[in-house]
All heavy atoms as an XYZ file, in Angstrom:
987
protein
N      74.064     59.278     16.669
C      74.335     58.435     15.515
C      73.921     56.986     15.783
O      73.343     56.348     14.915
C      75.842     58.541     15.207
C      76.264     57.726     14.035
S      75.666     58.466     12.529
C      76.557     57.569     11.365
N      74.227     56.489     16.976
C      73.868     55.112     17.310
C      72.354     54.932     17.339
O      71.845     53.894     16.945
C      74.445     54.719     18.667
C      75.878     54.289     18.601
C      76.299     53.804     19.937
N      75.982     52.390     20.042
C      76.665     51.543     20.761
N      77.689     51.951     21.465
N      76.332     50.293     20.809
N      71.641     55.944     17.823
C      70.180     55.865     17.884
C      69.591     55.760     16.479
O      68.655     55.009     16.248
C      69.604     57.092     18.581
C      69.788     57.075     20.051
C      69.071     58.232     20.659
N      69.371     58.320     22.076
C      68.961     59.262     22.865
N      68.230     60.253     22.376
N      69.268     59.260     24.130
N      70.132     56.516     15.555
C      69.628     56.494     14.189
C      69.859     55.122     13.559
O      68.963     54.546     12.932
C      70.289     57.607     13.343
C      69.852     58.972     13.873
C      69.923     57.453     11.872
C      70.570     60.127     13.222
N      71.037     54.568     13.751
C      71.356     53.246     13.206
C      70.451     52.189     13.835
O      69.927     51.310     13.146
C      72.854     52.920     13.415
C      73.147     51.477     13.063
C      73.733     53.863     12.621
N      70.237     52.289     15.142
C      69.376     51.323     15.844
C      67.933     51.425     15.327
O      67.287     50.412     15.073
C      69.420     51.583     17.349
C      68.612     50.578     18.133
S      69.206     48.901     18.008
C      70.504     48.935     19.189
N      67.430     52.631     15.148
C      66.072     52.826     14.648
C      65.935     52.302     13.219
O      64.918     51.702     12.873
C      65.692     54.301     14.708
C      65.432     54.769     16.111
C      65.000     56.203     16.145
N      64.826     56.636     17.520
C      64.636     57.877     17.882
N      64.598     58.835     16.960
N      64.486     58.178     19.141
N      66.926     52.527     12.396
C      66.898     52.018     11.027
C      66.899     50.488     11.010
O      66.199     49.868     10.210
C      68.077     52.564     10.212
C      67.979     54.033      9.798
C      69.277     54.473      9.126
C      66.804     54.242      8.875
N      67.697     49.889     11.895
C      67.744     48.425     11.967
C      66.397     47.863     12.404
O      65.911     46.864     11.848
C      68.849     47.980     12.913
N      65.782     48.494     13.391
C      64.469     48.038     13.865
C      63.425     48.226     12.764
O      62.607     47.332     12.510
C      64.066     48.788     15.153
C      64.965     48.337     16.310
C      62.603     48.528     15.488
C      64.788     49.138     17.574
N      63.439     49.366     12.098
C      62.482     49.623     11.018
C      62.650     48.612      9.890
O      61.668     48.084      9.358
C      62.655     51.051     10.492
N      63.895     48.318      9.515
C      64.149     47.340      8.458
C      63.651     45.960      8.865
O      63.061     45.227      8.062
C      65.634     47.298      8.120
N      63.844     45.588     10.116
C      63.371     44.277     10.605
C      61.859     44.193     10.564
O      61.286     43.167     10.169
C      63.860     44.048     12.035
O      65.256     43.997     12.076
N      61.195     45.267     10.978
C      59.735     45.272     10.957
C      59.202     45.195      9.532
O      58.211     44.505      9.268
C      59.200     46.518     11.660
C      59.368     46.543     13.174
C      58.949     47.884     13.740
C      58.584     45.418     13.820
N      59.826     45.885      8.614
C      59.398     45.841      7.210
C      59.556     44.438      6.655
O      58.657     43.913      5.994
C      60.180     46.880      6.369
C      59.722     48.293      6.750
C      59.974     46.632      4.875
C      60.572     49.393      6.159
N      60.672     43.799      6.944
C      60.895     42.436      6.446
C      59.890     41.465      7.058
O      59.376     40.584      6.373
C      62.335     41.991      6.728
C      63.317     42.721      5.855
S      65.080     42.345      6.040
C      65.250     41.108      7.223
N      59.601     41.634      8.350
C      58.622     40.771      9.012
C      57.239     40.974      8.393
O      56.532     40.008      8.103
C      58.578     41.069     10.508
C      57.558     40.288     11.325
C      57.913     38.801     11.306
C      57.511     40.802     12.739
N      56.841     42.209      8.163
C      55.546     42.511      7.563
C      55.439     41.911      6.165
O      54.434     41.306      5.808
C      55.330     44.026      7.509
C      54.038     44.411      6.860
C      52.832     44.223      7.512
C      54.018     44.948      5.585
C      51.640     44.568      6.914
C      52.829     45.294      4.976
C      51.632     45.106      5.644
N      56.468     42.037      5.358
C      56.441     41.485      4.001
C      56.340     39.968      4.018
O      55.660     39.376      3.192
C      57.678     41.915      3.219
C      57.644     43.359      2.806
C      58.905     43.778      2.076
O      59.958     43.166      2.235
N      58.796     44.829      1.282
N      56.987     39.331      4.964
C      56.915     37.868      5.064
C      55.494     37.425      5.400
O      54.991     36.447      4.867
C      57.893     37.359      6.106
N      54.830     38.167      6.284
C      53.458     37.823      6.657
C      52.490     38.053      5.510
O      51.571     37.282      5.297
C      53.019     38.644      7.869
S      53.876     38.202      9.381
N      52.680     39.121      4.761
C      51.784     39.457      3.661
C      51.940     38.494      2.500
O      50.980     38.157      1.818
C      52.032     40.917      3.197
C      51.305     41.210      1.906
C      51.615     41.883      4.282
N      53.123     37.967      2.278
C      53.368     37.153      1.086
C      52.908     35.711      1.215
O      52.948     34.976      0.250
C      54.862     37.179      0.733
O      55.607     36.516      1.727
N      52.454     35.286      2.388
C      51.987     33.907      2.524
C      50.568     33.786      2.012
O      49.822     34.742      1.944
C      52.044     33.437      3.995
O      51.211     34.294      4.762
C      53.453     33.449      4.515
N      50.174     32.587      1.647
C      48.813     32.343      1.173
C      48.810     31.871     -0.265
O      49.831     31.750     -0.912
N      47.605     31.634     -0.780
C      47.454     31.059     -2.117
C      47.490     32.108     -3.216
O      47.607     31.776     -4.375
C      46.148     30.278     -2.199
O      45.060     31.155     -1.984
N      47.328     33.385     -2.854
C      47.391     34.434     -3.843
C      46.059     34.758     -4.500
O      45.939     35.747     -5.186
N      45.014     33.934     -4.286
C      43.735     34.231     -4.926
C      42.711     34.780     -3.934
O      41.566     35.002     -4.286
C      43.177     32.997     -5.633
C      42.918     31.837     -4.685
O      43.132     31.991     -3.467
O      42.507     30.773     -5.168
N      43.139     35.007     -2.701
C      42.256     35.594     -1.708
C      41.323     34.598     -1.041
O      40.552     34.969     -0.179
N      41.344     33.329     -1.423
C      40.482     32.324     -0.830
C      41.290     31.497      0.152
O      42.294     30.897     -0.217
C      39.863     31.394     -1.916
C      39.022     30.310     -1.280
C      39.050     32.194     -2.891
N      40.863     31.490      1.398
C      41.537     30.694      2.409
C      41.141     29.240      2.206
O      39.963     28.921      2.094
C      41.096     31.163      3.792
C      41.807     30.443      4.895
C      41.303     30.943      6.253
N      41.461     29.886      7.204
C      40.513     29.045      7.584
N      39.312     29.175      7.117
N      40.750     28.092      8.438
N      42.112     28.368      2.141
C      41.826     26.958      1.896
C      42.014     26.145      3.178
O      43.066     26.129      3.760
C      42.748     26.428      0.807
C      42.529     27.154     -0.503
C      42.765     26.270     -1.670
N      42.869     26.845     -2.967
C      42.130     27.778     -3.512
N      41.218     28.359     -2.808
N      42.299     28.182     -4.735
N      40.955     25.473      3.552
C      40.960     24.564      4.685
C      40.911     23.165      4.085
O      40.083     22.893      3.211
C      39.728     24.844      5.542
C      39.595     23.945      6.756
O      40.074     22.789      6.722
O      38.983     24.377      7.738
N      41.761     22.276      4.532
C      41.827     20.955      3.903
C      40.561     20.133      4.104
O      40.308     19.186      3.374
C      43.055     20.184      4.393
C      43.003     19.840      5.855
C      44.301     19.186      6.313
N      44.187     18.796      7.693
C      44.189     17.549      8.116
N      44.355     16.571      7.255
N      44.057     17.275      9.382
N      39.731     20.503      5.093
C      38.503     19.767      5.350
C      37.242     20.549      5.009
O      36.148     20.142      5.363
C      38.444     19.341      6.824
C      39.492     18.298      7.157
O      39.866     17.519      6.259
O      39.954     18.255      8.307
N      37.390     21.691      4.323
C      36.234     22.526      4.013
C      36.378     23.151      2.634
O      37.444     23.633      2.259
C      36.105     23.646      5.062
C      34.983     24.655      4.881
C      33.621     23.987      5.078
C      35.149     25.805      5.850
N      35.292     23.130      1.878
C      35.199     23.855      0.612
C      34.027     24.813      0.779
O      32.923     24.393      1.142
C      34.929     22.907     -0.578
C      36.030     21.865     -0.714
C      34.802     23.716     -1.869
C      35.732     20.790     -1.765
N      34.256     26.096      0.529
C      33.201     27.096      0.671
C      32.744     27.580     -0.699
O      33.387     27.342     -1.713
C      33.675     28.279      1.546
C      33.910     27.826      2.987
C      34.927     28.913      0.988
N      31.627     28.308     -0.714
C      31.022     28.775     -1.964
C      31.992     29.605     -2.800
O      31.994     29.508     -4.029
C      29.759     29.575     -1.662
N      32.839     30.403     -2.151
C      33.792     31.224     -2.896
C      34.741     30.364     -3.718
O      35.122     30.724     -4.825
C      34.598     32.123     -1.949
C      33.790     33.232     -1.312
C      33.013     32.783     -0.078
O      33.256     31.661      0.450
O      32.120     33.532      0.353
N      35.127     29.232     -3.168
C      36.020     28.322     -3.883
C      35.280     27.590     -5.002
O      35.836     27.340     -6.070
C      36.616     27.319     -2.887
C      37.864     26.665     -3.334
C      38.522     25.829     -2.247
O      38.145     25.903     -1.067
O      39.424     25.068     -2.608
N      34.021     27.279     -4.767
C      33.207     26.602     -5.780
C      32.758     27.546     -6.883
O      32.328     27.095     -7.947
C      31.982     25.963     -5.118
C      32.270     24.787     -4.189
C      31.031     24.427     -3.389
C      32.789     23.593     -4.969
N      32.856     28.852     -6.659
C      32.415     29.839     -7.647
C      33.163     29.703     -8.971
O      32.653     30.097    -10.013
C      32.591     31.255     -7.096
N      34.359     29.132     -8.952
C      35.118     28.909    -10.182
C      34.580     27.732    -10.986
O      35.026     27.500    -12.106
C      36.593     28.675     -9.864
C      37.235     29.879     -9.233
O      36.898     31.014     -9.560
N      38.153     29.650     -8.307
N      33.649     26.960    -10.413
C      33.118     25.752    -11.051
C      31.592     25.689    -10.916
O      31.056     24.651    -10.537
C      33.723     24.507    -10.392
C      35.193     24.568    -10.182
N      36.092     24.401    -11.194
C      35.929     24.817     -9.071
C      37.323     24.521    -10.718
N      37.247     24.785     -9.442
N      30.848     26.753    -11.224
C      29.407     26.783    -10.905
C      28.566     25.740    -11.631
O      27.556     25.292    -11.106
C      28.984     28.202    -11.295
C      29.974     28.615    -12.331
C      31.270     27.950    -11.934
N      28.956     25.335    -12.833
C      28.142     24.370    -13.575
C      28.651     22.938    -13.433
O      28.015     22.011    -13.912
C      28.090     24.739    -15.072
O      29.414     24.734    -15.597
C      27.460     26.108    -15.264
N      29.779     22.759    -12.795
C      30.360     21.431    -12.605
C      29.543     20.667    -11.558
O      29.039     21.254    -10.602
C      31.816     21.587    -12.127
C      32.582     20.299    -12.025
S      34.300     20.577    -11.441
C      35.050     21.181    -12.928
N      29.382     19.390    -11.743
C      28.714     18.575    -10.738
C      29.588     18.574     -9.483
O      30.816     18.611     -9.560
C      28.480     17.155    -11.241
C      27.582     17.072    -12.485
S      26.056     18.048    -12.402
C      25.118     17.160    -11.196
N      28.954     18.540     -8.319
C      29.688     18.655     -7.064
C      30.708     17.529     -6.900
O      31.813     17.760     -6.403
C      28.723     18.690     -5.882
C      29.357     18.943     -4.526
C      30.162     20.239     -4.510
C      28.292     18.961     -3.437
N      30.383     16.329     -7.328
C      31.337     15.212     -7.223
C      32.619     15.533     -7.983
O      33.727     15.298     -7.483
C      30.715     13.926     -7.756
N      32.496     16.102     -9.183
C      33.672     16.445     -9.976
C      34.461     17.589     -9.349
O      35.687     17.593     -9.372
C      33.266     16.810    -11.408
C      32.660     15.626    -12.149
O      33.081     14.482    -11.872
O      31.764     15.851    -12.977
N      33.750     18.561     -8.776
C      34.428     19.677     -8.111
C      35.229     19.181     -6.911
O      36.372     19.598     -6.696
C      33.414     20.729     -7.682
N      34.663     18.259     -6.145
C      35.388     17.698     -4.989
C      36.596     16.911     -5.467
O      37.680     17.024     -4.898
C      34.457     16.828     -4.126
C      33.411     17.710     -3.433
C      35.261     16.033     -3.095
C      32.337     16.944     -2.706
N      36.425     16.120     -6.516
C      37.560     15.361     -7.060
C      38.700     16.294     -7.472
O      39.864     15.955     -7.332
C      37.132     14.532     -8.264
C      36.387     13.285     -7.923
C      36.077     12.453     -9.163
N      35.144     11.408     -8.849
C      33.838     11.446     -9.121
N      33.310     12.478     -9.739
N      33.058     10.448     -8.778
N      38.350     17.457     -7.999
C      39.357     18.404     -8.443
C      39.957     19.202     -7.285
O      41.164     19.403     -7.228
C      38.748     19.367     -9.458
C      39.748     20.325    -10.052
C      39.141     21.151    -11.181
O      38.065     20.853    -11.673
N      39.839     22.177    -11.572
N      39.115     19.644     -6.345
C      39.576     20.525     -5.274
C      40.150     19.786     -4.065
O      41.097     20.272     -3.439
C      38.426     21.434     -4.818
C      37.901     22.396     -5.873
C      36.604     23.046     -5.399
C      38.959     23.451     -6.192
N      39.569     18.644     -3.692
C      40.029     17.883     -2.529
C      40.033     16.393     -2.846
O      39.247     15.618     -2.318
C      39.127     18.119     -1.319
C      38.987     19.555     -0.842
C      40.273     20.131     -0.271
N      40.022     21.398      0.381
C      39.817     22.559     -0.245
N      39.816     22.605     -1.558
N      39.613     23.662      0.433
N      40.927     15.942     -3.726
C      40.910     14.532     -4.136
C      41.123     13.551     -2.988
O      40.651     12.424     -3.060
C      42.040     14.450     -5.162
C      42.872     15.660     -4.945
C      41.978     16.711     -4.368
N      41.781     13.951     -1.934
C      42.027     13.021     -0.813
C      40.746     12.606     -0.106
O      40.698     11.592      0.575
C      43.022     13.597      0.183
C      42.440     14.637      1.105
C      43.366     14.880      2.300
N      42.731     15.790      3.218
C      41.901     15.409      4.189
N      41.614     14.142      4.374
N      41.353     16.299      4.983
N      39.657     13.394     -0.255
C      38.401     13.025      0.385
C      37.862     11.717     -0.149
O      37.140     11.012      0.543
C      37.345     14.112      0.180
C      37.610     15.381      0.914
C      38.735     15.717      1.629
C      36.746     16.502      1.012
N      38.604     16.973      2.142
C      37.404     17.478      1.777
C      35.493     16.784      0.497
C      36.832     18.708      2.068
C      34.921     18.005      0.785
C      35.579     18.954      1.566
N      38.221     11.370     -1.364
C      37.723     10.130     -1.951
C      38.495      8.917     -1.465
O      37.987      7.808     -1.483
C      37.775     10.225     -3.464
C      36.873     11.327     -3.967
S      36.788     11.400     -5.727
C      36.036      9.833     -6.075
N      39.734      9.122     -1.041
C      40.581      8.057     -0.504
C      41.312      8.570      0.725
O      42.500      8.832      0.676
C      41.619      7.610     -1.544
C      41.067      6.580     -2.478
O      40.240      5.773     -2.081
N      41.513      6.606     -3.706
N      40.625      8.711      1.840
C      41.278      9.238      3.035
C      42.424      8.346      3.481
O      42.297      7.125      3.487
C      40.172      9.252      4.085
C      38.899      9.097      3.328
C      39.234      8.404      2.059
N      43.547      8.961      3.820
C      44.724      8.196      4.234
C      44.521      7.472      5.556
O      45.049      6.401      5.774
C      45.935      9.132      4.380
C      46.621      9.375      3.092
C      47.876     10.136      3.351
N      47.786     11.342      2.546
C      48.497     12.408      2.708
N      49.371     12.475      3.650
N      48.355     13.440      1.923
N      43.769      8.075      6.461
C      43.607      7.478      7.784
C      42.511      6.430      7.831
O      42.251      5.836      8.844
C      43.343      8.555      8.828
C      42.106      9.393      8.531
O      41.618      9.361      7.383
O      41.640     10.089      9.444
N      41.851      6.179      6.700
C      40.766      5.205      6.668
C      41.280      3.841      6.253
O      42.206      3.734      5.463
C      39.691      5.659      5.685
N      40.677      2.784      6.772
C      41.080      1.446      6.339
C      40.712      1.240      4.874
O      39.735      1.787      4.380
C      40.266      0.512      7.236
C      39.142      1.330      7.749
C      39.596      2.762      7.743
N      41.526      0.482      4.192
C      41.275      0.206      2.766
C      40.192     -0.862      2.662
O      40.439     -2.029      2.868
C      42.557     -0.256      2.097
N      38.989     -0.430      2.377
C      37.871     -1.356      2.236
C      37.499     -1.435      0.765
O      37.230     -0.425      0.132
C      36.661     -0.874      3.045
C      36.891     -0.711      4.550
C      35.670     -0.088      5.198
C      37.184     -2.054      5.190
N      37.469     -2.630      0.236
C      37.173     -2.814     -1.186
C      35.787     -2.272     -1.510
O      34.799     -2.649     -0.901
C      37.262     -4.290     -1.538
N      35.735     -1.351     -2.444
C      34.467     -0.798     -2.889
C      33.828      0.195     -1.941
O      32.733      0.660     -2.201
N      34.485      0.511     -0.833
C      33.906      1.432      0.138
C      34.011      2.862     -0.370
O      34.971      3.227     -1.027
C      34.612      1.295      1.474
N      33.000      3.655     -0.091
C      33.008      5.066     -0.454
C      32.750      5.897      0.792
O      32.429      5.367      1.856
C      31.930      5.383     -1.505
O      30.654      5.074     -0.957
C      32.166      4.618     -2.790
N      32.863      7.194      0.626
C      32.602      8.108      1.722
C      31.133      8.523      1.624
O      30.705      9.069      0.616
C      33.526      9.344      1.621
C      33.235     10.322      2.733
C      34.979      8.921      1.640
N      30.327      8.257      2.663
C      28.927      8.652      2.619
C      28.777     10.171      2.678
O      29.687     10.886      3.089
C      28.314      7.989      3.854
C      29.434      7.482      4.660
C      30.672      7.524      3.857
N      27.593     10.635      2.283
C      27.328     12.068      2.175
C      26.024     12.394      2.901
O      25.017     11.718      2.711
C      27.200     12.481      0.694
C      26.892     13.957      0.565
C      28.468     12.121     -0.069
N      26.050     13.454      3.716
C      24.842     13.973      4.357
C      24.573     15.357      3.767
O      25.428     16.234      3.818
C      25.031     14.064      5.872
N      23.401     15.544      3.174
C      23.045     16.821      2.555
C      22.034     17.549      3.438
O      20.996     16.984      3.787
C      22.452     16.599      1.141
C      22.044     17.927      0.518
C      23.453     15.882      0.251
N      22.356     18.771      3.793
C      21.484     19.637      4.588
C      20.965     18.960      5.850
O      19.791     19.074      6.203
C      20.305     20.145      3.735
C      20.758     21.072      2.625
O      21.809     21.735      2.781
O      20.065     21.149      1.601
N      21.851     18.247      6.528
C      21.490     17.619      7.793
C      20.681     16.345      7.662
O      20.207     15.805      8.657
N      20.528     15.852      6.446
C      19.742     14.641      6.220
C      20.494     13.376      6.596
O      21.615     13.403      7.105
N      19.863     12.262      6.326
C      20.437     10.950      6.601
C      21.609     10.709      5.637
O      21.491     10.975      4.443
C      19.366      9.847      6.409
C      19.957      8.462      6.573
C      18.218     10.068      7.364
N      22.743     10.210      6.139
C      23.866      9.903      5.249
C      23.454      8.913      4.164
O      22.735      7.953      4.419
C      24.906      9.299      6.189
C      24.587      9.899      7.522
C      23.090      9.998      7.546
N      23.903      9.182      2.946
C      23.588      8.336      1.795
C      24.827      8.162      0.930
O      25.899      8.639      1.282
C      22.425      8.933      1.009
C      22.591     10.388      0.665
C      21.287     11.001      0.180
O      20.652     10.452     -0.711
N      20.893     12.122      0.750
N      24.681      7.499     -0.189
C      25.806      7.190     -1.058
C      26.398      8.403     -1.759
O      25.760      9.455     -1.896
N      27.612      8.224     -2.233
C      28.376      9.260     -2.934
C      27.627      9.776     -4.168
O      27.801     10.925     -4.568
C      29.734      8.658     -3.327
C      30.624      9.565     -4.106
C      30.710      9.664     -5.462
C      31.554     10.504     -3.590
N      31.640     10.603     -5.819
C      32.180     11.129     -4.681
C      31.944     10.879     -2.309
C      33.158     12.106     -4.531
C      32.915     11.845     -2.165
C      33.505     12.447     -3.267
N      26.771      8.954     -4.772
C      26.090      9.325     -6.013
C      25.243     10.587     -5.870
O      24.980     11.261     -6.852
C      25.208      8.190     -6.531
C      25.987      7.003     -7.091
S      26.681      5.917     -5.823
C      25.285      5.386     -4.910
N      24.825     10.932     -4.672
C      24.032     12.152     -4.474
C      24.815     13.382     -4.933
O      24.236     14.376     -5.363
C      23.577     12.294     -2.998
C      22.560     13.433     -2.834
C      24.750     12.536     -2.069
C      21.226     13.168     -3.429
N      26.154     13.304     -4.889
C      26.984     14.437     -5.310
C      26.916     14.663     -6.820
O      27.241     15.745     -7.299
C      28.437     14.221     -4.875
C      28.663     14.157     -3.360
C      30.115     13.833     -3.059
C      28.243     15.443     -2.691
N      26.485     13.642     -7.557
C      26.317     13.792     -9.005
C      24.983     14.439     -9.366
O      24.694     14.648    -10.539
C      26.438     12.432     -9.704
C      27.886     11.959     -9.774
O      28.774     12.811     -9.992
O      28.117     10.751     -9.611
N      24.152     14.742     -8.370
C      22.869     15.394     -8.634
C      22.905     16.875     -8.266
O      21.938     17.586     -8.508
C      21.730     14.714     -7.847
O      21.923     14.933     -6.451
C      21.664     13.228     -8.159
N      23.992     17.336     -7.659
C      24.117     18.732     -7.232
C      25.162     19.464     -8.065
O      26.234     18.924     -8.325
C      24.538     18.798     -5.761
C      23.570     18.248     -4.724
C      24.254     18.151     -3.374
C      22.345     19.144     -4.635
N      24.859     20.663     -8.463
C      25.830     21.524     -9.149
C      26.607     22.291     -8.088
O      26.066     22.656     -7.039
C      25.137     22.511    -10.076
C      24.396     21.830    -11.191
C      24.964     22.222    -12.522
N      24.261     21.504    -13.584
C      24.856     20.652    -14.378
N      26.122     20.408    -14.260
N      24.174     20.030    -15.318
N      27.877     22.545     -8.356
C      28.727     23.266     -7.418
C      28.143     24.635     -7.084
O      28.262     25.108     -5.951
C      30.142     23.404     -7.978
N      27.476     25.269     -8.029
C      26.887     26.580     -7.800
C      25.709     26.581     -6.842
O      25.282     27.638     -6.380
N      25.166     25.413     -6.516
C      24.045     25.299     -5.591
C      24.504     25.143     -4.143
O      23.674     25.118     -3.245
C      23.201     24.062     -5.920
C      22.572     24.035     -7.285
C      21.914     22.684     -7.542
O      22.592     21.682     -7.733
N      20.587     22.668     -7.530
N      25.806     25.023     -3.937
C      26.330     24.611     -2.644
C      26.966     25.775     -1.894
O      27.736     26.551     -2.452
C      27.355     23.467     -2.839
C      28.023     23.089     -1.541
C      26.664     22.265     -3.453
N      26.616     25.865     -0.619
C      27.194     26.882      0.260
C      28.518     26.398      0.847
O      29.479     27.143      0.900
C      26.206     27.197      1.382
C      26.646     28.306      2.298
C      25.545     28.680      3.275
O      24.510     28.031      3.367
N      25.772     29.735      4.018
N      28.558     25.142      1.292
C      29.792     24.597      1.841
C      29.765     23.078      1.798
O      28.705     22.458      1.758
C      30.015     25.069      3.285
O      29.015     24.537      4.136
N      30.970     22.512      1.805
C      31.149     21.060      1.841
C      32.247     20.801      2.856
O      33.325     21.399      2.784
C      31.579     20.490      0.467
C      31.621     18.970      0.516
C      30.685     20.970     -0.638
N      31.981     19.933      3.819
C      32.975     19.644      4.855
C      33.213     18.146      4.937
O      32.271     17.358      4.947
C      32.519     20.149      6.213
C      33.530     19.833      7.330
C      33.172     20.446      8.654
N      33.191     21.891      8.637
C      34.295     22.640      8.763
N      35.465     22.059      8.868
N      34.203     23.953      8.784
N      34.497     17.768      4.990
C      34.874     16.364      5.199
C      35.064     16.148      6.694
O      35.734     16.927      7.371
C      36.176     16.045      4.459
C      36.701     14.686      4.812
C      36.130     13.538      4.275
C      37.747     14.531      5.719
C      36.590     12.287      4.624
C      38.215     13.273      6.070
C      37.632     12.155      5.520
O      38.085     10.924      5.874
N      34.453     15.099      7.214
C      34.615     14.713      8.612
C      35.387     13.399      8.646
O      35.029     12.447      7.944
C      33.256     14.518      9.293
C      32.445     15.772      9.385
N      32.623     16.700     10.379
C      31.461     16.258      8.586
C      31.780     17.701     10.196
N      31.063     17.457      9.109
N      36.419     13.329      9.455
C      37.196     12.103      9.606
C      36.303     11.003     10.187
O      35.201     11.263     10.677
C      38.379     12.347     10.540
O      37.910     12.572     11.860
N      36.792      9.782     10.161
C      36.026      8.651     10.696
C      35.660      8.889     12.159
O      34.523      8.648     12.578
C      36.818      7.363     10.535
N      36.615      9.394     12.940
C      36.360      9.633     14.367
C      35.297     10.715     14.556
O      34.379     10.562     15.368
C      37.656     10.027     15.067
N      35.402     11.804     13.808
C      34.433     12.892     13.927
C      33.051     12.445     13.451
O      32.041     12.750     14.074
C      34.919     14.108     13.137
C      34.073     15.343     13.390
O      33.512     15.474     14.495
O      33.976     16.190     12.475
N      33.006     11.713     12.342
C      31.730     11.224     11.827
C      31.069     10.276     12.823
O      29.851     10.326     13.019
C      31.934     10.531     10.482
N      31.856      9.443     13.476
C      31.315      8.513     14.471
C      30.736      9.276     15.655
O      29.665      8.939     16.162
C      32.409      7.534     14.939
O      32.834      6.771     13.806
C      31.900      6.602     16.018
N      31.429     10.337     16.082
C      30.924     11.133     17.203
C      29.617     11.843     16.838
O      28.721     11.959     17.666
C      31.957     12.174     17.636
C      33.084     11.577     18.433
S      34.308     12.728     19.105
C      33.804     14.329     18.669
N      29.481     12.295     15.599
C      28.318     13.079     15.202
C      27.158     12.237     14.682
O      25.997     12.573     14.902
C      28.711     14.090     14.140
C      29.689     15.117     14.680
C      30.073     16.092     13.642
N      29.217     17.264     13.840
C      29.192     18.285     13.028
N      29.937     18.289     11.950
N      28.428     19.308     13.277
N      27.457     11.143     13.954
C      26.401     10.367     13.301
C      26.323      8.921     13.787
O      25.480      8.170     13.325
C      26.594     10.369     11.778
C      26.238     11.673     11.146
C      24.989     12.083     10.755
C      27.121     12.740     10.814
N      25.059     13.345     10.215
C      26.357     13.772     10.233
C      28.502     12.952     10.951
C      26.898     14.973      9.801
C      29.040     14.146     10.518
C      28.249     15.142      9.957
N      27.225      8.487     14.631
C      27.230      7.110     15.102
C      28.229      6.262     14.323
O      28.997      6.767     13.511
N      28.219      4.979     14.561
C      29.192      4.086     13.934
C      28.844      3.813     12.479
O      27.742      4.087     12.024
C      29.270      2.747     14.696
O      27.973      2.154     14.671
C      29.729      2.947     16.121
N      29.819      3.251     11.765
C      29.579      2.859     10.387
C      30.161      3.806      9.352
O      29.724      3.790      8.202
N      31.131      4.628      9.738
C      31.752      5.568      8.800
C      33.273      5.418      8.822
O      33.994      6.346      9.184
C      31.348      7.009      9.142
C      29.866      7.210      9.184
C      29.190      7.283     10.388
C      29.144      7.279      8.005
C      27.820      7.454     10.425
C      27.756      7.441      8.034
C      27.095      7.525      9.245
N      33.785      4.248      8.422
C      35.233      4.013      8.497
C      36.049      4.906      7.565
O      37.242      5.084      7.760
C      35.377      2.540      8.121
C      34.175      2.253      7.281
C      33.078      3.105      7.864
N      35.413      5.473      6.529
C      36.112      6.371      5.614
C      35.744      7.825      5.851
O      36.043      8.683      5.035
C      35.780      6.009      4.160
C      36.393      4.684      3.775
O      37.443      4.307      4.274
N      35.737      3.967      2.895
N      35.066      8.120      6.939
C      34.639      9.475      7.216
C      33.294      9.758      6.566
O      32.584      8.851      6.156
N      32.947     11.043      6.477
C      31.666     11.449      5.924
C      31.813     12.851      5.338
O      32.575     13.671      5.852
C      30.601     11.464      7.027
C      29.197     11.852      6.585
C      28.183     10.861      7.146
C      28.862     13.245      7.041
N      31.095     13.118      4.269
C      31.080     14.449      3.661
C      29.731     15.080      3.965
O      28.682     14.491      3.689
C      31.327     14.375      2.145
C      32.757     13.897      1.894
C      31.083     15.731      1.493
C      33.097     13.654      0.452
N      29.765     16.283      4.537
C      28.553     17.022      4.877
C      28.404     18.195      3.896
O      29.320     18.995      3.742
C      28.658     17.542      6.300
C      27.471     18.308      6.783
C      27.624     18.812      8.204
O      28.761     18.901      8.706
O      26.595     19.123      8.802
N      27.246     18.282      3.252
C      26.980     19.322      2.254
C      25.877     20.240      2.759
O      24.844     19.760      3.230
C      26.551     18.695      0.900
C      26.206     19.768     -0.108
C      27.616     17.759      0.372
N      26.110     21.543      2.649
C      25.077     22.540      2.938
C      24.777     23.282      1.640
O      25.669     23.910      1.074
C      25.555     23.530      3.990
O      25.764     22.901      5.220
N      23.540     23.184      1.191
C      23.182     23.868     -0.054
C      22.774     25.308      0.246
O      22.568     25.684      1.397
C      22.028     23.132     -0.767
O      20.887     23.123      0.084
C      22.419     21.723     -1.152
N      22.659     26.109     -0.812
C      22.345     27.527     -0.667
C      21.026     27.747      0.076
O      20.906     28.649      0.869
C      22.277     28.224     -2.034
C      23.605     28.304     -2.719
S      24.704     29.390     -1.809
C      26.077     29.442     -2.935
N      20.039     26.921     -0.149
C      18.736     27.106      0.481
C      18.670     26.624      1.913
O      17.706     26.891      2.607
N      19.687     25.923      2.400
C      19.609     25.308      3.722
C      19.895     26.275      4.849
O      19.478     26.055      5.972
C      20.575     24.130      3.824
O      21.911     24.600      3.871
N      20.675     27.315      4.580
C      21.057     28.252      5.626
C      22.176     27.750      6.499
O      22.595     28.426      7.421
N      22.710     26.536      6.228
C      23.817     25.989      7.009
C      25.119     26.645      6.623
O      25.249     27.245      5.577
N      26.116     26.529      7.488
C      27.391     27.168      7.223
C      28.565     26.239      7.201
O      29.701     26.681      7.296
N      28.376     24.930      7.101
C      29.490     24.007      7.015
C      30.022     23.697      8.296
O      30.851     23.551      8.916
């Protein structure tokens, strides 16, 4: 009798643990990384300009908390490994053209691209580039 009760208790604990693990997440099957937007997430906004999609999906990228408040400063953008340029380039790309978009903090951007990125940097990989974010 004790063995049966013990087995039932263990089985009930395992079921509860399994249900807790399964129930976490956003519910739409897309894993969200705070510093990465992938094509699956952008698929809901294929005709939206990339700048608008970023504003909607990751608004903090436009005003990073860890960045110094610089009047008129924006986050530069590197597309397909190119030279970092102004935010306006995001208004020329449709979300459906993009494979991934990654935000790099100021420290990470400095390590990868050199100095001059106090607000970080946004790296874009388009569908034709073969990059993976």
